[in-house]
FISEVO-986645 format. One record per residue: residue number from 1; residue in three letters; x, y, z of N, C-alpha, C, O in turn. Coordinates in steps of 0.2 Angstrom, whole numbers, plus 5000, padded with zeros to 4 digits. Example, Ala and Ser with C-alpha at 12.3 -4.5 7.8 and 13.67 -1.06 7.14 Angstrom:
! residues 2
+-----+---------+------+------+------+------+------+------+------+------+------+------+------+------+
: num : residuo :   nx :   ny :   nz :  cax :  cay :  caz :   cx :   cy :   cz :   ox :   oy :   oz :
+-----+---------+------+------+------+------+------+------+------+------+------+------+------+------+
:   1 :     ALA : 5066 : 4972 : 5039 : 5062 : 4978 : 5039 : 5066 : 4984 : 5039 : 5071 : 4983 : 5042 :
:   2 :     SER : 5064 : 4989 : 5035 : 5068 : 4995 : 5036 : 5064 : 5000 : 5039 : 5067 : 5006 : 5040 :
+-----+---------+------+------+------+------+------+------+------+------+------+------+------+------+
***
This chain:
! residues 111
+-----+---------+------+------+------+------+------+------+------+------+------+------+------+------+
: num : residuo :   nx :   ny :   nz :  cax :  cay :  caz :   cx :   cy :   cz :   ox :   oy :   oz :
+-----+---------+------+------+------+------+------+------+------+------+------+------+------+------+
:   1 :     MET : 3805 : 5124 : 4713 : 3799 : 5129 : 4714 : 3802 : 5135 : 4712 : 3799 : 5140 : 4714 :
:   2 :     PHE : 3810 : 5136 : 4707 : 3815 : 5138 : 4705 : 3809 : 5139 : 4699 : 3810 : 5145 : 4697 :
:   3 :     TRP : 3805 : 5136 : 4695 : 3805 : 5134 : 4688 : 3799 : 5137 : 4688 : 3797 : 5142 : 4684 :
:   4 :     PHE : 3793 : 5135 : 4694 : 3790 : 5137 : 4695 : 3788 : 5147 : 4698 : 3783 : 5150 : 4698 :
:   5 :     LEU : 3792 : 5148 : 4701 : 3794 : 5157 : 4701 : 3794 : 5160 : 4694 : 3790 : 5165 : 4693 :
:   6 :     LEU : 3798 : 5158 : 4690 : 3800 : 5158 : 4684 : 3794 : 5158 : 4680 : 3791 : 5163 : 4684 :
:   7 :     ILE : 3791 : 5157 : 4676 : 3783 : 5154 : 4675 : 3780 : 5159 : 4677 : 3779 : 5164 : 4674 :
:   8 :     ALA : 3778 : 5158 : 4682 : 3773 : 5164 : 4687 : 3776 : 5171 : 4684 : 3772 : 5175 : 4682 :
:   9 :     MET : 3783 : 5174 : 4685 : 3784 : 5181 : 4684 : 3786 : 5181 : 4675 : 3791 : 5185 : 4673 :
:  10 :     VAL : 3782 : 5176 : 4669 : 3786 : 5176 : 4662 : 3776 : 5180 : 4662 : 3774 : 5186 : 4661 :
:  11 :     VAL : 3772 : 5173 : 4665 : 3766 : 5176 : 4665 : 3764 : 5184 : 4667 : 3759 : 5187 : 4666 :
:  12 :     VAL : 3768 : 5185 : 4670 : 3766 : 5193 : 4674 : 3765 : 5198 : 4669 : 3761 : 5201 : 4666 :
:  13 :     VAL : 3771 : 5197 : 4669 : 3775 : 5198 : 4664 : 3770 : 5203 : 4658 : 3769 : 5208 : 4657 :
:  14 :     ALA : 3769 : 5194 : 4654 : 3766 : 5195 : 4645 : 3759 : 5199 : 4650 : 3757 : 5203 : 4646 :
:  15 :     ALA : 3755 : 5198 : 4654 : 3751 : 5199 : 4658 : 3750 : 5208 : 4655 : 3748 : 5211 : 4650 :
:  16 :     VAL : 3754 : 5211 : 4660 : 3757 : 5218 : 4661 : 3757 : 5221 : 4654 : 3753 : 5226 : 4652 :
:  17 :     THR : 3764 : 5218 : 4648 : 3766 : 5221 : 4644 : 3757 : 5221 : 4637 : 3756 : 5224 : 4632 :
:  18 :     LEU : 3753 : 5213 : 4639 : 3746 : 5216 : 4636 : 3739 : 5219 : 4638 : 3734 : 5219 : 4635 :
:  19 :     ALA : 3742 : 5222 : 4645 : 3736 : 5227 : 4648 : 3739 : 5234 : 4647 : 3735 : 5238 : 4649 :
:  20 :     VAL : 3745 : 5236 : 4645 : 3748 : 5243 : 4643 : 3748 : 5244 : 4635 : 3745 : 5250 : 4633 :
:  21 :     VAL : 3750 : 5238 : 4629 : 3750 : 5239 : 4623 : 3742 : 5239 : 4621 : 3740 : 5243 : 4617 :
:  22 :     GLY : 3738 : 5233 : 4625 : 3731 : 5235 : 4623 : 3728 : 5228 : 4619 : 3731 : 5225 : 4614 :
:  23 :     GLY : 3724 : 5228 : 4620 : 3722 : 5219 : 4618 : 3716 : 5221 : 4609 : 3713 : 5217 : 4606 :
:  24 :     GLY : 3718 : 5227 : 4608 : 3709 : 5227 : 4603 : 3712 : 5235 : 4602 : 3717 : 5238 : 4605 :
:  25 :     ASP : 3705 : 5237 : 4596 : 3707 : 5245 : 4593 : 3698 : 5246 : 4598 : 3693 : 5247 : 4595 :
:  26 :     SER : 3698 : 5246 : 4602 : 3693 : 5250 : 4606 : 3697 : 5253 : 4613 : 3701 : 5249 : 4616 :
:  27 :     GLU : 3694 : 5261 : 4615 : 3700 : 5265 : 4619 : 3698 : 5263 : 4629 : 3693 : 5261 : 4631 :
:  28 :     VAL : 3701 : 5262 : 4631 : 3701 : 5259 : 4637 : 3694 : 5263 : 4638 : 3688 : 5261 : 4638 :
:  29 :     LEU : 3697 : 5270 : 4638 : 3690 : 5276 : 4641 : 3686 : 5281 : 4633 : 3687 : 5286 : 4630 :
:  30 :     PRO : 3681 : 5278 : 4633 : 3679 : 5282 : 4627 : 3681 : 5291 : 4630 : 3681 : 5294 : 4635 :
:  31 :     GLU : 3681 : 5293 : 4622 : 3682 : 5304 : 4622 : 3675 : 5305 : 4625 : 3671 : 5302 : 4622 :
:  32 :     VAL : 3673 : 5308 : 4628 : 3666 : 5311 : 4630 : 3666 : 5317 : 4629 : 3672 : 5320 : 4628 :
:  33 :     ALA : 3661 : 5322 : 4629 : 3662 : 5328 : 4626 : 3659 : 5332 : 4633 : 3653 : 5332 : 4635 :
:  34 :     PRO : 3667 : 5336 : 4636 : 3664 : 5341 : 4639 : 3659 : 5344 : 4642 : 3655 : 5345 : 4638 :
:  35 :     GLU : 3657 : 5346 : 4645 : 3649 : 5349 : 4650 : 3650 : 5356 : 4648 : 3656 : 5358 : 4647 :
:  36 :     GLN : 3645 : 5360 : 4647 : 3649 : 5366 : 4644 : 3639 : 5369 : 4649 : 3634 : 5366 : 4650 :
:  37 :     LEU : 3641 : 5377 : 4650 : 3637 : 5378 : 4654 : 3630 : 5380 : 4653 : 3630 : 5385 : 4649 :
:  38 :     VAL : 3623 : 5378 : 4656 : 3619 : 5378 : 4652 : 3620 : 5387 : 4652 : 3621 : 5391 : 4647 :
:  39 :     ASP : 3618 : 5390 : 4659 : 3616 : 5399 : 4658 : 3623 : 5400 : 4659 : 3625 : 5399 : 4664 :
:  40 :     PRO : 3627 : 5403 : 4654 : 3633 : 5406 : 4658 : 3630 : 5415 : 4657 : 3626 : 5417 : 4654 :
:  41 :     LEU : 3636 : 5419 : 4662 : 3635 : 5423 : 4663 : 3633 : 5430 : 4659 : 3637 : 5434 : 4657 :
:  42 :     PRO : 3628 : 5431 : 4659 : 3629 : 5437 : 4654 : 3633 : 5441 : 4650 : 3638 : 5444 : 4653 :
:  43 :     ALA : 3631 : 5442 : 4643 : 3638 : 5448 : 4641 : 3634 : 5453 : 4639 : 3637 : 5457 : 4636 :
:  44 :     THR : 3628 : 5456 : 4640 : 3626 : 5462 : 4638 : 3626 : 5468 : 4643 : 3625 : 5474 : 4642 :
:  45 :     ARG : 3627 : 5464 : 4649 : 3625 : 5469 : 4657 : 3627 : 5466 : 4661 : 3626 : 5460 : 4661 :
:  46 :     PRO : 3631 : 5470 : 4664 : 3637 : 5467 : 4670 : 3630 : 5463 : 4676 : 3624 : 5464 : 4677 :
:  47 :     VAL : 3636 : 5458 : 4678 : 3634 : 5454 : 4684 : 3631 : 5454 : 4692 : 3634 : 5457 : 4696 :
:  48 :     ASP : 3626 : 5452 : 4692 : 3622 : 5452 : 4698 : 3624 : 5447 : 4703 : 3627 : 5441 : 4702 :
:  49 :     ARG : 3621 : 5450 : 4707 : 3618 : 5444 : 4714 : 3617 : 5437 : 4713 : 3620 : 5433 : 4716 :
:  50 :     ALA : 3613 : 5438 : 4707 : 3606 : 5433 : 4707 : 3608 : 5428 : 4700 : 3605 : 5422 : 4699 :
:  51 :     ASP : 3612 : 5431 : 4695 : 3619 : 5430 : 4692 : 3623 : 5425 : 4694 : 3623 : 5419 : 4692 :
:  52 :     ILE : 3627 : 5429 : 4699 : 3634 : 5422 : 4704 : 3630 : 5416 : 4706 : 3632 : 5411 : 4705 :
:  53 :     GLU : 3621 : 5417 : 4707 : 3619 : 5413 : 4713 : 3617 : 5408 : 4710 : 3617 : 5402 : 4712 :
:  54 :     ALA : 3614 : 5410 : 4701 : 3610 : 5403 : 4698 : 3614 : 5401 : 4693 : 3612 : 5398 : 4688 :
:  55 :     LEU : 3621 : 5404 : 4695 : 3628 : 5399 : 4690 : 3630 : 5391 : 4696 : 3630 : 5390 : 4702 :
:  56 :     ARG : 3630 : 5386 : 4689 : 3631 : 5383 : 4693 : 3639 : 5381 : 4688 : 3638 : 5383 : 4682 :
:  57 :     LEU : 3646 : 5378 : 4688 : 3648 : 5376 : 4686 : 3648 : 5367 : 4685 : 3647 : 5362 : 4689 :
:  58 :     PRO : 3649 : 5368 : 4677 : 3649 : 5359 : 4677 : 3654 : 5355 : 4680 : 3659 : 5356 : 4681 :
:  59 :     VAL : 3650 : 5347 : 4680 : 3655 : 5346 : 4687 : 3661 : 5338 : 4679 : 3659 : 5335 : 4674 :
:  60 :     ALA : 3666 : 5339 : 4682 : 3671 : 5332 : 4677 : 3674 : 5329 : 4682 : 3674 : 5330 : 4689 :
:  61 :     ALA : 3677 : 5324 : 4678 : 3679 : 5316 : 4682 : 3684 : 5318 : 4685 : 3686 : 5314 : 4689 :
:  62 :     ARG : 3689 : 5325 : 4685 : 3694 : 5327 : 4690 : 3692 : 5332 : 4693 : 3696 : 5336 : 4694 :
:  63 :     GLY : 3685 : 5334 : 4695 : 3682 : 5342 : 4695 : 3684 : 5343 : 4702 : 3688 : 5338 : 4704 :
:  64 :     TYR : 3682 : 5346 : 4704 : 3681 : 5352 : 4708 : 3675 : 5351 : 4714 : 3669 : 5350 : 4714 :
:  65 :     ARG : 3680 : 5351 : 4720 : 3673 : 5350 : 4728 : 3667 : 5354 : 4725 : 3670 : 5357 : 4720 :
:  66 :     MET : 3660 : 5356 : 4724 : 3658 : 5358 : 4726 : 3657 : 5364 : 4727 : 3656 : 5369 : 4724 :
:  67 :     ALA : 3655 : 5360 : 4737 : 3653 : 5366 : 4743 : 3659 : 5370 : 4741 : 3657 : 5376 : 4742 :
:  68 :     ASP : 3667 : 5370 : 4740 : 3672 : 5374 : 4742 : 3669 : 5380 : 4738 : 3670 : 5386 : 4740 :
:  69 :     VAL : 3666 : 5378 : 4729 : 3666 : 5382 : 4722 : 3658 : 5387 : 4727 : 3656 : 5393 : 4727 :
:  70 :     ASP : 3656 : 5382 : 4731 : 3649 : 5388 : 4729 : 3651 : 5391 : 4736 : 3648 : 5396 : 4738 :
:  71 :     ASP : 3654 : 5389 : 4740 : 3657 : 5394 : 4746 : 3658 : 5401 : 4743 : 3655 : 5407 : 4743 :
:  72 :     VAL : 3664 : 5399 : 4739 : 3667 : 5406 : 4733 : 3663 : 5411 : 4729 : 3664 : 5417 : 4729 :
:  73 :     LEU : 3657 : 5406 : 4724 : 3655 : 5410 : 4722 : 3648 : 5414 : 4725 : 3646 : 5418 : 4722 :
:  74 :     GLY : 3646 : 5412 : 4734 : 3645 : 5415 : 4739 : 3647 : 5420 : 4741 : 3644 : 5425 : 4739 :
:  75 :     ARG : 3653 : 5420 : 4744 : 3655 : 5427 : 4745 : 3656 : 5432 : 4740 : 3652 : 5436 : 4739 :
:  76 :     LEU : 3660 : 5431 : 4735 : 3657 : 5433 : 4728 : 3651 : 5437 : 4727 : 3651 : 5443 : 4727 :
:  77 :     GLY : 3650 : 5436 : 4726 : 3641 : 5438 : 4725 : 3639 : 5444 : 4731 : 3635 : 5449 : 4729 :
:  78 :     ALA : 3642 : 5443 : 4740 : 3642 : 5445 : 4742 : 3645 : 5450 : 4743 : 3643 : 5455 : 4746 :
:  79 :     GLU : 3650 : 5450 : 4740 : 3655 : 5459 : 4739 : 3653 : 5460 : 4731 : 3651 : 5465 : 4728 :
:  80 :     ILE : 3653 : 5458 : 4730 : 3649 : 5460 : 4723 : 3640 : 5469 : 4724 : 3639 : 5474 : 4724 :
:  81 :     GLU : 3638 : 5463 : 4726 : 3629 : 5468 : 4733 : 3634 : 5471 : 4737 : 3634 : 5476 : 4733 :
:  82 :     GLU : 3638 : 5473 : 4740 : 3640 : 5479 : 4745 : 3644 : 5483 : 4741 : 3645 : 5489 : 4742 :
:  83 :     ARG : 3647 : 5478 : 4734 : 3650 : 5487 : 4731 : 3646 : 5491 : 4727 : 3648 : 5497 : 4726 :
:  84 :     ASP : 3640 : 5488 : 4724 : 3637 : 5489 : 4721 : 3632 : 5496 : 4725 : 3630 : 5501 : 4723 :
:  85 :     ALA : 3632 : 5491 : 4733 : 3625 : 5497 : 4735 : 3632 : 5504 : 4736 : 3630 : 5509 : 4735 :
:  86 :     ARG : 3639 : 5503 : 4737 : 3641 : 5505 : 4742 : 3643 : 5510 : 4733 : 3648 : 5514 : 4732 :
:  87 :     ILE : 3640 : 5509 : 4730 : 3642 : 5517 : 4724 : 3637 : 5514 : 4723 : 3639 : 5510 : 4719 :
:  88 :     ALA : 3632 : 5514 : 4723 : 3627 : 5516 : 4724 : 3626 : 5524 : 4726 : 3625 : 5529 : 4723 :
:  89 :     GLU : 3629 : 5522 : 4733 : 3627 : 5528 : 4741 : 3632 : 5533 : 4737 : 3631 : 5539 : 4738 :
:  90 :     LEU : 3638 : 5533 : 4733 : 3644 : 5539 : 4732 : 3640 : 5543 : 4728 : 3638 : 5548 : 4731 :
:  91 :     ARG : 3636 : 5541 : 4722 : 3634 : 5541 : 4715 : 3630 : 5547 : 4720 : 3632 : 5553 : 4720 :
:  92 :     ALA : 3625 : 5543 : 4723 : 3616 : 5548 : 4727 : 3624 : 5554 : 4733 : 3623 : 5559 : 4736 :
:  93 :     ALA : 3628 : 5552 : 4732 : 3631 : 5556 : 4735 : 3633 : 5563 : 4731 : 3632 : 5568 : 4733 :
:  94 :     LEU : 3637 : 5561 : 4727 : 3640 : 5565 : 4721 : 3634 : 5568 : 4720 : 3634 : 5573 : 4724 :
:  95 :     ALA : 3628 : 5567 : 4715 : 3621 : 5572 : 4712 : 3620 : 5575 : 4717 : 3622 : 5581 : 4716 :
:  96 :     GLY : 3619 : 5574 : 4724 : 3619 : 5579 : 4730 : 3623 : 5582 : 4732 : 3622 : 5585 : 4738 :
:  97 :     GLY : 3630 : 5583 : 4729 : 3635 : 5590 : 4732 : 3635 : 5593 : 4725 : 3640 : 5596 : 4723 :
:  98 :     ARG : 3632 : 5592 : 4721 : 3630 : 5596 : 4713 : 3627 : 5601 : 4713 : 3628 : 5606 : 4709 :
:  99 :     ASP : 3622 : 5599 : 4718 : 3616 : 5603 : 4718 : 3618 : 5608 : 4723 : 3616 : 5614 : 4722 :
: 100 :     ASP : 3621 : 5607 : 4727 : 3624 : 5609 : 4733 : 3632 : 5611 : 4733 : 3636 : 5611 : 4738 :
: 101 :     SER : 3632 : 5614 : 4727 : 3640 : 5617 : 4730 : 3642 : 5623 : 4732 : 3647 : 5626 : 4731 :
: 102 :     GLY : 3634 : 5623 : 4737 : 3640 : 5630 : 4739 : 3639 : 5640 : 4735 : 3636 : 5641 : 4730 :
: 103 :     PRO : 3641 : 5643 : 4737 : 3640 : 5649 : 4733 : 3643 : 5650 : 4726 : 3647 : 5645 : 4725 :
: 104 :     SER : 3643 : 5653 : 4723 : 3642 : 5649 : 4714 : 3649 : 5655 : 4714 : 3650 : 5659 : 4718 :
: 105 :     PRO : 3652 : 5656 : 4709 : 3658 : 5658 : 4708 : 3657 : 5666 : 4707 : 3652 : 5668 : 4703 :
: 106 :     ARG : 3660 : 5670 : 4709 : 3658 : 5680 : 4704 : 3660 : 5678 : 4698 : 3665 : 5674 : 4696 :
: 107 :     LYS : 3653 : 5683 : 4696 : 3657 : 5683 : 4687 : 3659 : 5688 : 4688 : 3659 : 5692 : 4684 :
: 108 :     ASP : 3662 : 5689 : 4693 : 3666 : 5701 : 4689 : 3673 : 5698 : 4687 : 3674 : 5693 : 4688 :
: 109 :     GLY : 3675 : 5702 : 4686 : 3681 : 5704 : 4685 : 3686 : 5704 : 4691 : 3684 : 5703 : 4697 :
: 110 :     PRO : 3694 : 5704 : 4688 : 3695 : 5704 : 4696 : 3697 : 5713 : 4699 : 3701 : 5715 : 4695 :
: 111 :     GLN : 3695 : 5718 : 4705 : 3696 : 5722 : 4705 : 3701 : 5725 : 4709 : 3702 : 5731 : 4709 :
+-----+---------+------+------+------+------+------+------+------+------+------+------+------+------+
***
């Protein structure tokens, strides 16, 4: 029984060593070119909600949970849309305030 266990242990150690060291010139997993974004976000103009909704991130072997990323991108798109609406509202109020600036300052000198 002792000899059987000893021979079995030698065979297992040899198999593990061969697997770790490698038994040939080929790699275990060949190198694959990483995926690229098909339509990246525009560089020439501000990003809007449609850009974010159209954005799809590439999937990798140890990638991400797509539902989580899609939720984050949806929230980001909604927040940007709210921000843009508030900015437009404030700009309109500012433009209206410049037209109705109240009484004009006196151009007379001090009295």
